[in-house]
ZAMAR-137556 format. One record per residue: residue number from 1; residue in three letters; x, y, z of N, C-alpha, C in turn. Coordinates in Angstrom, 2 decimals, always signed. Each point is the difference from the previous one (the first is absolute). Layout:
     n   res        nx        ny        nz       cax       cay       caz        cx        cy        cz
   NUM   ALA         X         Y         Z         X         Y         Z         X         Y         Z
...
This chain:
     n   res        nx        ny        nz       cax       cay       caz        cx        cy        cz
     1   MET   +103.37    +73.87    +75.64     -0.10     +0.70     +1.28     -1.09     +1.07     -0.10
     2   ASP     -0.98     -0.01     +0.93     -1.06     +1.00     -0.07     +0.50     +1.35     +0.51
     3   LEU     -0.79     +1.05     -0.27     +0.41     +1.36     +0.32     +0.21     +0.19     +1.49
     4   PHE     -0.87     -0.61     +0.83     +0.10     +0.13     +1.45     +1.34     -0.54     +0.50
     5   LEU     +0.36     -1.20     -0.48     +1.26     -0.61     +0.42     +1.19     +0.80     -0.53
     6   LEU     -0.11     +0.49     -1.22     +1.08     +0.80     -0.58     +0.26     +1.25     +0.83
     7   LYS     -1.08     +0.67     +0.44     +0.16     +1.19     +0.83     +0.72     -0.32     +1.30
     8   LYS     -0.36     -1.15     +0.60     +0.63     -0.39     +1.27     +1.49     -0.30     -0.19
     9   VAL     +0.34     -0.68     -1.09     +1.39     -0.36     -0.26     +0.84     +1.26     -0.21
    10   ILE     -0.51     +0.93     -0.82     +0.73     +1.23     -0.27     +0.18     +0.81     +1.28
    11   SER     -1.06     +0.09     +0.82     +0.07     +0.79     +1.23     +1.04     -0.56     +0.96
    12   VAL     +0.17     -1.33     +0.01     +1.01     -0.61     +0.87     +1.40     +0.46     -0.39
    13   PHE     +0.28     +0.04     -1.29     +1.35     +0.31     -0.47     +0.38     +1.46     +0.16
    14   ILE     -0.99     +0.89     +0.12     +0.35     +1.42     +0.12     -0.11     +0.50     +1.44
    15   MET     -0.19     -0.91     +0.94     +0.01     +0.40     +1.40     +1.42     +0.30     +0.47
    16   PRO     +0.17     +0.91     +0.96     +1.35     +0.41     +0.43     +0.93     -1.15     +0.37
    17   ILE     -0.49     -0.99     +0.77     +0.88     -1.08     +0.43     +0.50     -0.80     -1.19
    18   ASN     -0.84     -0.20     -1.00     +0.42     -0.76     -1.16     +0.91     +0.82     -0.91
    19   LEU     -0.20     +1.31     -0.04     +0.93     +0.85     -0.73     +1.38     -0.03     +0.66
    20   VAL     +0.03     +0.00     +1.32     +1.26     -0.11     +0.73     +0.69     -1.32     -0.34
    21   LEU     -0.75     -1.09     +0.02     +0.58     -1.31     -0.30     +0.50     -0.09     -1.43
    22   ILE     -0.76     +0.59     -0.94     +0.42     -0.01     -1.40     +1.31     +0.77     -0.17
    23   LEU     +0.09     +1.16     +0.65     +1.22     +0.80     -0.07     +1.19     -0.75     +0.61
    24   LEU     -0.23     -0.68     +1.12     +1.07     -0.77     +0.63     +0.43     -1.17     -0.89
    25   PHE     -0.95     -0.61     -0.66     +0.31     -1.11     -0.91     +0.85     +0.49     -1.17
    26   ILE     -0.38     +1.15     -0.56     +0.77     +0.56     -1.11     +1.41     +0.36     +0.47
    27   ALA     +0.08     +0.57     +1.23     +1.31     +0.35     +0.56     +0.88     -1.24     +0.13
    28   ALA     -0.60     -1.11     +0.39     +0.77     -1.24     +0.20     +0.52     -0.56     -1.33
    29   ILE     -0.85     -0.04     -1.02     +0.42     -0.61     -1.26     +0.94     +0.91     -0.80
    30   CYS     -0.02     +1.31     +0.32     +0.88     +0.93     -0.72     +1.30     +0.29     +0.76
    31   PHE     +0.16     -0.65     +1.16     +1.09     +0.36     +0.90     +1.38     -0.11     -0.66
    32   LYS     +0.25     -1.05     -0.77     +1.33     -0.22     -0.59     +0.16     +0.70     -1.35
    33   LYS     -1.00     -0.12     -0.86     +0.15     +0.51     -1.36     -0.33     +1.49     -0.11
    34   ARG     -0.91     +0.49     +0.82     -0.39     +1.42     -0.08     -0.09     +0.56     +1.41
    35   PRO     +1.12     +0.19     +0.66     -0.01     +0.45     +1.40     -0.67     +1.35     +0.21
    36   SER     +0.09     +0.89     -0.98     -0.64     +1.30     +0.14     -1.52     -0.14     +0.06
    37   THR     -0.55     -0.82     -0.90     -1.44     -0.26     +0.01     -0.41     -0.69     +1.29
    38   SER     +0.80     -0.95     +0.43     -0.27     -0.72     +1.24     -0.07     +0.95     +1.19
    39   PHE     +0.95     +0.92     +0.06     +0.05     +0.96     +1.11     -1.23     +0.91     -0.01
    40   LYS     -0.38     +0.47     -1.18     -1.17     +0.88     -0.12     -1.29     -0.72     +0.43
    41   CYS     -0.13     -1.25     -0.40     -1.18     -0.78     +0.39     -0.03     -0.24     +1.50
    42   LEU     +1.16     -0.28     +0.57     +0.09     -0.23     +1.44     -0.39     +1.26     +0.78
    43   ILE     +0.55     +1.13     -0.40     -0.34     +1.27     +0.67     -1.48     +0.33     -0.17
    44   SER     -0.52     -0.23     -1.20     -1.42     +0.28     -0.26     -0.89     -0.86     +0.88
    45   ALA     +0.35     -1.29     +0.15     -0.78     -0.90     +0.84     +0.00     +0.45     +1.46
    46   LEU     +1.20     +0.34     +0.49     +0.11     +0.43     +1.40     -0.72     +1.32     +0.23
    47   LEU     +0.09     +0.90     -0.97     -0.67     +1.29     +0.13     -1.52     -0.17     +0.00
    48   LEU     -0.51     -0.85     -0.90     -1.44     -0.26     -0.05     -0.48     -0.63     +1.30
    49   LEU     +0.77     -0.94     +0.53     -0.36     -0.65     +1.25     +0.00     +1.01     +1.15
    50   PHE     +1.02     +0.84     +0.05     +0.12     +0.99     +1.07     -1.14     +1.02     -0.05
    51   VAL     -0.22     +0.58     -1.17     -1.03     +1.04     -0.13     -1.39     -0.57     +0.28
    52   SER     -0.28     -1.20     -0.51     -1.32     -0.60     +0.20     -0.27     -0.34     +1.46
    53   SER     +1.06     -0.18     +0.79     -0.15     -0.38     +1.40     -0.02     +1.19     +0.96
    54   MET     +0.23     +1.20     -0.53     +0.04     +1.19     +0.84     -1.42     +0.44     +0.37
    55   PRO     -0.33     +0.07     +1.28     -1.36     +0.39     +0.40     -0.45     +1.33     -0.57
    56   ILE     +0.89     +1.00     -0.01     -0.41     +1.32     -0.46     -0.37     -0.02     -1.49
    57   VAL     +0.70     -0.82     -0.77     -0.31     -0.13     -1.43     -1.28     -0.81     -0.18
    58   SER     -0.07     -1.12     +0.68     -1.15     -0.89     -0.14     -1.30     +0.68     +0.45
    59   ASP     +0.05     +0.71     +1.13     -1.21     +0.67     +0.50     -0.46     +1.11     -0.92
    60   THR     +0.94     +0.72     -0.58     -0.36     +1.06     -0.94     -0.67     -0.59     -1.24
    61   PHE     +0.59     -1.08     -0.51     -0.54     -0.68     -1.18     -1.40     -0.55     +0.28
    62   MET     -0.13     -0.76     +1.08     -1.29     -0.60     +0.32     -1.03     +1.05     +0.42
    63   GLY     +0.44     +0.99     +0.76     -0.93     +1.04     +0.45     -0.65     +0.73     -1.15
    64   SER     +0.72     +0.20     -1.09     -0.56     +0.69     -1.16     -1.12     -0.80     -0.65
    65   ILE     +0.00     -1.32     +0.21     -1.05     -0.86     -0.53     -1.17     -0.08     +0.98
    66   GLU     +0.31     -0.20     +1.27     -1.05     -0.22     +0.99     -0.80     +1.26     +0.33
    67   ASP     +0.56     +1.17     -0.25     -0.66     +1.24     +0.36     -1.05     +0.46     -1.01
    68   ASN     -0.25     -0.80     -1.02     -0.98     +0.39     -1.03     -1.43     +0.00     +0.52
    69   TYR     -0.30     -0.84     +0.98     -1.36     -0.10     +0.54     +0.04     -0.03     +1.52
    70   GLN     -0.94     +0.73     +0.61     -0.09     +0.03     +1.45     -0.72     -1.24     +0.52
    71   ALA     +0.25     -0.31     +1.26     -0.69     -1.12     +0.64     -1.51     +0.27     +0.06
    72   PHE     -0.78     -1.06     -0.07     -1.46     +0.12     +0.03     -0.48     +0.33     +1.42
    73   THR     -0.95     +0.91     +0.09     -0.61     +0.33     +1.29     -1.47     -0.43     +0.00
    74   ARG     -0.83     +0.71     -0.74     -1.41     -0.34     -0.10     -0.55     +0.61     -1.29
    75   ALA     -0.82     -0.76     -0.71     -0.61     +0.52     -1.22     -1.14     +0.94     +0.36
    76   ASP     -0.27     +0.96     -0.88     -1.06     +0.97     +0.28     -1.38     -0.50     -0.41
    77   ARG     -0.06     -1.21     -0.52     -1.29     -0.64     -0.29     +0.17     -1.51     +0.14
    78   PRO     -1.11     -0.75     +0.06     +0.11     -1.45     +0.21     +0.90     -0.67     -1.03
    79   VAL     +0.74     -1.01     +0.47     +0.90     -0.75     -0.87     -0.70     -1.27     -0.47
    80   ASP     +0.03     -0.24     -1.29     -0.64     -1.20     -0.55     +0.94     -1.21     +0.03
    81   TYR     +1.24     +0.23     -0.37     +0.96     -1.12     -0.07     +1.36     +0.43     +0.56
    82   ILE     +0.62     -0.94     +0.69     +1.40     +0.13     +0.41     +0.78     -1.05     -0.79
    83   ILE     +0.84     +0.45     -0.90     +0.77     -0.92     -0.85     +1.37     -0.22     +0.63
    84   VAL     +0.35     -1.26     +0.21     +1.28     -0.36     +0.60     +0.81     -0.76     -1.06
    85   LEU     +1.04     +0.63     -0.50     +0.82     -0.66     -1.03     +0.86     -1.10     +0.61
    86   GLY     +0.28     -1.01     -0.80     +0.73     -1.18     +0.49     +1.49     +0.25     +0.17
    87   HIS     +0.60     -0.80     +0.89     +1.45     +0.11     +0.20     +0.63     -1.34     +0.39
    88   GLY     -0.72     -1.10     -0.14     +0.61     -1.30     +0.17     -0.10     -0.61     +1.39
    89   HIS     +0.28     -1.31     +0.04     -0.05     -0.77     +1.25     +0.77     -1.30     -0.21
    90   PHE     +0.15     -0.75     +1.08     +0.58     -1.34     -0.05     -0.93     -0.93     +0.78
    91   SER     -0.65     -0.91     -0.68     -0.94     -0.90     +0.68     +0.75     -0.97     +0.90
    92   ASN     -0.47     -0.10     +1.23     +0.55     -0.93     +0.99     -1.09     -0.22     +1.03
    93   GLU     -0.66     -1.15     -0.10     -1.16     -0.25     +0.85     +0.36     -0.13     +1.47
    94   ALA     +1.28     -0.10     +0.31     +0.41     -0.04     +1.40     -0.03     +1.39     +0.64
    95   LEU     -0.15     +1.03     -0.83     -0.01     +1.38     +0.48     -1.40     +0.58     -0.11
    96   PRO     -0.34     +0.96     +0.87     -1.25     +0.74     -0.19     +0.03     +0.69     -1.37
    97   VAL     -1.14     +0.19     -0.59     -0.04     +0.56     -1.35     +0.63     +1.38     -0.05
    98   THR     -0.11     +0.78     +1.05     +0.61     +1.32     +0.03     +1.53     -0.08     -0.03
    99   SER     +0.56     -1.07     +0.53     +1.45     -0.17     +0.01     +0.52     -0.53     -1.34
   100   GLN     -0.89     -0.40     -0.88     +0.40     -0.46     -1.32     +0.16     +1.16     -1.00
   101   LEU     -0.44     +1.17     +0.39     +0.06     +1.16     -0.89     +1.40     +0.59     -0.03
   102   LYS     +0.42     +0.45     -1.17     +1.23     +0.79     -0.08     -0.20     +1.33     +0.72
   103   THR     +1.09     +0.67     +0.30     -0.08     +1.23     +0.77     -0.90     +1.04     -0.66
   104   GLY     +0.14     +0.17     -1.30     -0.83     +0.97     -0.71     -1.47     -0.34     +0.08
   105   SER     -0.35     -1.27     -0.13     -1.40     -0.41     +0.13     -0.53     +0.27     +1.40
   106   LEU     +0.82     -0.27     +0.99     -0.42     +0.24     +1.39     -0.21     +1.49     +0.26
   107   GLN     +0.87     +0.83     -0.53     -0.16     +1.44     +0.16     -1.31     +0.47     -0.65
   108   ARG     -0.31     -0.51     -1.16     -1.23     +0.39     -0.69     -1.23     -0.54     +0.72
   109   LEU     +0.14     -1.19     +0.57     -1.10     -0.58     +0.78     -0.35     +0.89     +1.19
   110   VAL     +1.02     +0.45     +0.73     -0.23     +0.85     +1.17     -0.66     +1.30     -0.42
   111   GLU     +0.43     +0.58     -1.11     -0.60     +1.24     -0.47     -1.45     -0.22     -0.42
   112   ALA     -0.29     -1.13     -0.61     -1.39     -0.31     -0.37     -0.89     -0.11     +1.24
   113   LEU     +0.51     -0.63     +1.04     -0.76     -0.11     +1.25     -0.23     +1.38     +0.61
   114   ARG     +1.03     +0.83     -0.02     -0.13     +1.34     +0.57     -1.06     +0.81     -0.74
   115   ILE     +0.04     -0.03     -1.32     -0.95     +0.79     -0.79     -1.41     -0.57     +0.11
   116   TYR     -0.10     -1.33     +0.10     -1.33     -0.61     +0.16     -0.64     +0.42     +1.33
   117   GLN     +0.81     +0.18     +1.02     -0.54     +0.48     +1.28     -0.56     +1.42     -0.13
   118   ILE     +0.60     +0.79     -0.88     -0.48     +1.35     -0.23     -1.20     +0.02     -0.92
   119   HIS     +0.02     -0.90     -0.99     -1.07     -0.06     -1.00     -0.56     -1.43     -0.09
   120   PRO     -0.77     -0.43     +1.00     -0.53     -1.38     -0.01     -1.05     -0.23     -1.08
   121   GLU     -0.42     +1.04     -0.68     -0.96     -0.16     -1.09     +0.66     -0.57     -1.25
   122   ALA     +1.32     +0.01     -0.06     +0.73     -0.40     -1.20     +0.09     -1.51     -0.13
   123   ARG     +0.16     -0.44     -1.23     +0.39     -1.38     -0.28     +1.49     +0.00     -0.32
   124   ILE     +0.67     -1.11     +0.29     +1.44     -0.10     -0.22     +0.27     -0.92     -1.18
   125   ILE     +0.84     +0.46     -0.92     +0.42     -0.82     -1.14     +1.46     -0.38     +0.20
   126   THR     +0.28     -1.29     +0.15     +1.38     -0.47     +0.07     +0.42     -0.48     -1.38
   127   SER     +1.29     +0.05     -0.27     +0.46     -0.28     -1.35     +1.34     -0.74     +0.03
   128   GLY     +0.28     -0.70     -1.09     +1.29     -0.65     -0.14     -0.10     -1.47     -0.38
   129   PHE     +0.83     -0.43     -0.93     -0.05     -1.38     -0.49     +0.78     -0.94     +0.93
   130   ALA     +0.02     -1.27     -0.37     +0.64     -1.00     +0.85     +1.50     -0.11     -0.25
   131   GLY     +0.44     +0.32     -1.21     +1.42     -0.19     -0.32     +0.34     -1.48     +0.05
   132   ASP     +1.02     -0.36     +0.77     +0.41     -1.39     +0.15     -0.75     -0.71     +1.12
   133   ASP     -0.89     +0.72     +0.66     -0.76     -0.56     +1.12     -1.28     -0.66     -0.51
   134   LEU     -0.66     -0.75     +0.87     -1.28     -0.61     -0.36     -1.17     +0.92     +0.29
   135   VAL     +0.23     +1.02     +0.83     -1.05     +0.92     +0.42     +0.39     +1.41     -0.42
   136   SER     -0.95     +0.76     -0.52     +0.29     +1.36     -0.43     +0.26     +0.91     +1.20
   137   ASN     +0.74     +1.06     -0.26     +0.23     +0.99     +1.05     -1.31     +0.66     +0.41
   138   ALA     -0.90     +0.17     -0.96     -1.31     +0.58     +0.32     -0.74     -0.84     +1.03
   139   GLU     +0.06     -1.33     -0.14     -0.68     -0.88     +0.95     +0.68     +0.01     +1.36
   140   LYS     +1.34     +0.04     +0.01     +0.71     +0.06     +1.28     -0.35     +1.29     +0.75
   141   MET     -0.08     +1.09     -0.74     -0.37     +1.27     +0.63     -1.44     -0.04     +0.50
   142   LYS     -0.88     -0.61     -0.78     -1.39     -0.13     +0.43     -0.10     -0.84     +1.27
   143   ASP     +0.70     -1.13     +0.02     -0.02     -0.86     +1.19     +0.53     +0.74     +1.22
   144   SER     +1.03     +0.82     -0.20     +0.57     +0.76     +1.11     -1.00     +1.04     +0.52
   145   LEU     -0.67     +0.67     -0.91     -0.99     +1.00     +0.40     -1.16     -0.64     +0.76
   146   VAL     -0.45     -1.15     -0.47     -1.09     -0.71     +0.69     +0.45     -0.43     +1.40
   147   LEU     +1.24     -0.51     +0.09     +0.55     -0.39     +1.29     +0.01     +1.17     +0.98
   148   LEU     +0.22     +1.20     -0.52     +0.10     +1.19     +0.85     -1.34     +0.73     +0.16
   149   GLY     -1.08     -0.64     -0.45     -1.31     +0.51     +0.35     -0.81     +0.67     -1.09
   150   ILE     +0.51     +0.07     -1.23     -0.78     +0.59     -1.09     -0.98     -1.04     -0.53
   151   PRO     -1.29     +0.33     -0.13     -0.97     -0.97     -0.53     +0.39     -0.48     -1.41
   152   GLU     -0.07     -1.29     -0.21     +0.43     -0.56     -1.28     -0.77     +0.58     -1.17
   153   GLN     -1.29     +0.29     +0.21     -0.82     +0.53     -1.09     +0.37     +1.42     -0.40
   154   LYS     +0.84     +0.64     +0.81     +0.45     +1.36     -0.32     +1.29     +0.00     -0.82
   155   ILE     +0.52     -1.19     -0.34     +1.30     -0.09     -0.68     -0.16     -0.64     -1.38
   156   ILE     +0.60     +0.62     -0.99     +0.01     -0.52     -1.37     +1.45     -0.33     -0.36
   157   SER     +0.21     -1.17     -0.59     +1.36     -0.41     -0.38     +0.16     +0.04     -1.51
   158   GLU     +1.05     +0.67     -0.44     +0.40     -0.03     -1.41     +1.27     -0.85     -0.09
   159   ASN     -0.15     -1.25     -0.42     +1.06     -1.00     +0.15     +0.99     -0.10     -1.15
   160   PHE     -0.19     +0.76     -1.08     +0.77     -0.28     -1.20     +1.01     +1.06     -0.44
   161   PRO     -0.12     +1.26     +0.40     +0.99     +0.98     -0.48     +1.41     -0.28     +0.49
   162   LYS     +0.97     +0.09     -0.90     +1.39     -0.34     +0.33     +0.83     +1.22     +0.37
   163   ASP     -0.44     +1.18     -0.41     +0.75     +1.22     +0.35     -0.98     +1.16     +0.14
   164   THR     +0.52     +1.17     +0.29     -0.86     +1.15     +0.28     -0.82     +0.40     -1.21
   165   GLU     +0.59     -0.07     -1.17     -0.73     +0.37     -1.21     -1.22     -0.90     -0.20
   166   GLU     +0.18     -1.30     +0.21     -1.12     -0.93     -0.13     -1.03     +0.22     +1.11
   167   GLU     +0.46     +0.33     +1.19     -0.93     +0.28     +1.10     -0.91     +1.17     -0.38
   168   ALA     +0.57     +1.04     -0.55     -0.80     +1.15     -0.40     -0.98     -0.37     -1.11
   169   GLU     +0.44     -0.79     -0.95     -0.86     -0.38     -1.12     -1.16     -0.88     +0.45
   170   LEU     +0.25     -0.91     +0.96     -1.04     -0.94     +0.41     -0.95     +0.57     +1.05
   171   ILE     +0.52     +0.86     +0.87     -0.83     +0.54     +1.09     -0.81     +1.21     -0.45
   172   SER     +0.53     +0.80     -0.89     -0.64     +1.26     -0.38     -1.44     -0.15     -0.51
   173   PRO     -0.31     -0.99     -0.83     -1.40     -0.11     -0.44     -0.99     -0.21     +1.15
   174   ARG     +0.44     -0.63     +1.07     -0.88     -0.26     +1.15     -0.29     +1.28     +0.79
   175   VAL     +0.94     +0.94     +0.00     -0.12     +1.16     +0.90     -0.24     +1.31     -0.75
   176   GLN     -0.38     -0.07     -1.26     -0.28     +1.22     -0.75     -1.09     +0.81     +0.70
   177   GLY     +0.25     +1.30     +0.18     -0.97     +0.89     +0.60     -0.08     -0.08     +1.51
   178   ALA     +0.82     -0.85     +0.62     -0.04     -0.18     +1.45     +1.06     +0.87     +0.68
   179   ASN     -0.19     +0.23     +1.30     +1.02     +0.68     +0.79     +0.95     -1.07     +0.54
   180   VAL     +1.25     +0.06     -0.44     +0.94     -1.10     +0.20     +1.23     +0.48     +0.76
   181   VAL     +0.47     -0.83     +0.93     +1.28     +0.22     +0.68     +0.96     -1.07     -0.49
   182   LEU     +1.21     +0.41     -0.36     +1.00     -0.92     -0.52     +1.15     -0.14     +1.00
   183   ILE     +0.27     -1.24     +0.41     +1.07     -0.27     +0.96     +1.16     -0.72     -0.69
   184   THR     +1.17     +0.57     +0.13     +1.23     -0.66     -0.39     +1.14     +0.68     +0.74
   185   ASN     +1.22     -0.49     -0.16     +1.12     +0.62     +0.69     +0.28     +1.40     -0.54
   186   ALA     +0.50     +0.87     +0.84     +0.19     +1.40     -0.37     +0.90     +0.14     -1.22
   187   ASP     +1.04     -0.82     -0.10     +0.92     +0.09     -1.14     -0.65     -0.45     -1.29
   188   HIS     -1.01     -0.84     +0.11     -0.68     -0.56     -1.17     -1.23     +0.81     -0.41
   189   MET     -0.45     +0.90     +0.87     -1.25     +0.72     -0.23     -0.01     +0.83     -1.27
   190   PRO     +1.05     +0.77     -0.35     -0.08     +0.79     -1.24     -0.27     -0.85     -1.24
   191   ARG     +0.65     -1.13     -0.10     -0.19     -0.87     -1.16     -1.39     -0.61     +0.00
   192   ALA     -0.47     -0.42     +1.18     -1.33     -0.61     +0.11     -1.09     +1.01     -0.35
   193   MET     +0.12     +1.22     +0.50     -1.02     +1.02     -0.30     -0.06     +0.28     -1.50
   194   THR     +1.13     +0.04     -0.66     +0.02     +0.26     -1.44     -0.72     -1.10     -0.76
   195   TYR     +0.23     -1.25     +0.38     -0.67     -1.11     -0.68     -1.52     +0.08     +0.17
   196   PHE     -0.48     +0.31     +1.19     -1.44     +0.09     +0.22     -0.60     +1.21     -0.70
   197   GLN     +0.71     +1.12     +0.02     -0.50     +1.19     -0.68     -0.10     -0.23     -1.50
   198   LYS     +0.91     -0.80     -0.54     -0.07     -0.33     -1.42     -1.28     -0.77     -0.32
   199   GLN     -0.53     -0.72     +0.98     -1.24     -0.76     -0.19     -1.24     +0.82     +0.36
   200   GLY     +0.18     +1.29     +0.29     -1.13     +0.85     +0.32     -0.41     -0.02     +1.46
   201   ILE     +0.85     -0.54     +0.86     -0.28     -0.06     +1.44     +0.96     +0.96     +0.72
   202   TYR     -0.56     +0.85     +0.85     +0.80     +0.99     +0.72     -0.16     -0.23     +1.51
   203   PRO     +0.73     -0.98     +0.51     -0.17     -0.39     +1.40     +0.63     +0.99     +0.97
   204   ILE     -0.40     -0.13     +1.27     +0.67     +0.71     +1.08     +1.20     -0.86     +0.40
   205   ALA     +1.16     +0.58     -0.01     +1.21     -0.74     +0.34     +0.08     -0.27     +1.50
   206   ALA     +0.39     -1.23     +0.34     +0.25     -0.37     +1.40     +1.35     -0.70     +0.07
   207   PRO     +1.08     +0.76     -0.10     +1.33     -0.62     +0.03     +0.34     -0.56     +1.38
   208   THR     +0.75     -1.07     +0.00     +0.43     -0.63     +1.26     +1.41     -0.54     -0.18
   209   GLY     +0.56     -0.60     +1.04     +1.32     -0.62     -0.10     +1.10     +0.98     -0.35
   210   TYR     -0.02     +1.15     +0.62     +1.02     +1.01     -0.28     +1.39     -0.48     +0.40
   211   TRP     +0.96     +0.23     -0.87     +1.40     -0.24     +0.34     +0.57     +1.17     +0.81
   212   VAL     -0.33     +1.20     -0.45     +0.57     +1.21     +0.61     -1.05     +0.64     +0.88
   213   LYS     +0.22     -0.04     +1.31     -0.99     +0.51     +0.94     +0.46     +1.25     +0.74
   214   ASN     +1.29     +0.28     -0.01     +0.52     +1.13     +0.78     +1.13     +0.71     -0.71
   215   GLN     -0.21     +0.29     -1.27     +1.07     +0.53     -0.84     +0.53     +1.34     +0.51
   216   HIS     -0.87     +0.81     +0.60     +0.40     +1.37     +0.35     +0.27     +0.19     +1.49
   217   THR     +0.09     -1.07     +0.75     +0.34     +0.11     +1.41     +1.52     -0.07     +0.19
   218   PRO     +0.51     +0.52     +1.12     +1.47     -0.07     +0.23     +0.48     -1.45     +0.02
   219   LYS     +1.20     -0.22     -0.53     +0.55     -1.35     -0.12     +1.26     -0.15     +0.87
   220   SER     +0.18     -1.20     +0.52     +1.23     -0.32     +0.73     +1.07     -0.44     -1.00
   221   TRP     +1.24     -0.16     +0.47     +1.12     -0.26     -0.91     -0.11     -1.28     -0.83
   222   PRO     -0.63     -1.10     +0.50     -0.07     -1.19     -0.88     -0.76     +0.23     -1.29
   223   TYR     -0.85     +1.02     -0.02     -0.78     +0.28     -1.20     +0.89     +0.32     -1.19
   224   TYR     +1.20     +0.47     +0.24     +0.87     +0.46     -1.08     +0.99     -1.07     -0.46
   225   PHE     -0.31     -1.25     +0.37     +0.83     -1.13     -0.45     -0.87     -0.98     -0.78
   226   PRO     +0.57     -0.71     -0.97     -0.78     -0.96     -0.80     -0.57     -1.12     +0.87
   227   ASN     -1.17     -0.50     -0.40     -0.54     -1.21     +0.63     -0.85     -0.78     -0.99
   228   SER     -0.16     -1.27     +0.26     -0.65     -0.91     -0.95     -1.48     +0.29     -0.19
   229   GLU     -0.67     +0.46     +1.06     -1.43     +0.30     -0.13     -0.23     +1.12     -1.01
   230   LYS     +0.87     +1.00     +0.02     -0.15     +1.10     -0.94     +0.33     -0.44     -1.42
   231   PHE     +0.87     -0.99     -0.14     +0.25     -0.55     -1.33     -1.26     -0.65     -0.56
   232   LEU     -0.72     -0.73     +0.85     -1.28     -0.60     -0.42     -1.02     +1.08     -0.33
   233   GLN     -0.01     +1.06     +0.79     -0.91     +1.11     -0.26     +0.30     +0.65     -1.35
   234   THR     +1.27     +0.21     -0.28     +0.39     +0.57     -1.29     -0.41     -0.91     -1.15
   235   THR     +0.16     -1.30     +0.20     -0.40     -0.97     -1.02     -1.49     +0.11     -0.30
   236   THR     -0.81     +0.13     +1.05     -1.44     +0.14     -0.18     -0.35     +1.28     -0.74
   237   ALA     +0.64     +1.10     +0.39     -0.24     +1.27     -0.68     +0.43     -0.07     -1.46
   238   TRP     +1.12     -0.66     -0.26     +0.50     -0.18     -1.37     -1.01     -0.81     -0.82
   239   TYR     -0.51     -1.08     +0.60     -0.98     -0.85     -0.69     -1.24     +0.80     -0.39
   240   GLU     -0.51     +0.80     +0.94     -1.19     +0.79     -0.28     +0.28     +1.07     -1.05
   241   SER     +1.18     +0.59     +0.03     +0.35     +1.02     -0.98     +0.08     -0.60     -1.41
   242   VAL     +0.59     -1.18     -0.10     +0.04     -0.69     -1.29     -1.41     -0.34     -0.45
   243   GLY     -0.84     -0.46     +0.93     -1.39     -0.32     -0.32     -0.77     +1.20     -0.52
   244   ARG     +0.22     +1.15     +0.60     -0.67     +1.22     -0.45     +0.52     +0.44     -1.37
   245   LEU     +1.29     -0.21     -0.24     +0.56     +0.33     -1.31     -0.61     -0.89     -1.09
   246   VAL     -0.12     -1.28     +0.28     -0.63     -0.93     -0.94     -1.46     +0.38     -0.21
   247   GLN     -0.69     +0.36     +1.07     -1.40     +0.40     -0.08     -0.16     +1.24     -0.90
   248   TRP     +0.90     +0.97     +0.19     -0.04     +1.21     -0.82     +0.26     -0.32     -1.47
   249   PHE     +0.98     -0.87     -0.25     +0.35     -0.35     -1.37     -1.15     -0.74     -0.68
   250   LYS     -0.65     -0.92     +0.73     -1.14     -0.72     -0.56     -1.15     +0.95     -0.31
   251   GLY     -0.15     +1.04     +0.85     -1.04     +1.00     -0.24     +0.23     +0.76     -1.29
   252   LEU     +1.26     +0.25     -0.36     +0.31     +0.68     -1.24     -0.37     -0.84     -1.22
   253   LEU     +0.14     -1.32     +0.17     -0.25     -0.90     -1.13     -1.48     -0.36     -0.15
   254   SER     -0.77     +0.18     +1.07     -1.42     -0.42     -0.06     -0.88     +1.10     -0.62
């Protein structure tokens, strides 16, 4: 098993929903022989599910990650490159290419278009490998940008990086000394910036795809009850937090 696949497998097992399922499984198998252990696992699973689904908890957790970088407005000098990190797609020729993009890719695409309108002097670098698909995410993003009016000659595709660390390693030599804008989701931006800075690139952050948009506005009563969307939000924040912990640990060893 290669390192990339190993990281994905481990990350799946430590996600909140899978921790809940593991605790429930332990509770079930210990029910007769060790009822005390079974009860503790059951309560732990329910408590984890409840806390992870609470909007006030989830928004606080995610907000602490997303607030690290402000939204992009305008650079104070010409932009050489707009880097758009990959986020996946599902090829289906019956759909327009923009509809084949995953939500994160579509959010990054829109931000790239917005920034290109402000800085038309820039070239756009799309990134991302194919995974199980026949076409790379970089190519799908490029096709989408061309469909929406960006000249093809203004777009560069990096078709091979499998994760953010590889994206930084492969793209950084091309953009050394350039004024660069980096687009990724707000929750992912701290980790992405660290990887690029490690390669000697200090881009302007352009976070997009915010989960938490109105954390400090008055809330109605449903906000104080669990819901499934906030559970997904907590899972994403948990994933990024684990990723940053791994990034920090690898930095100590390098």
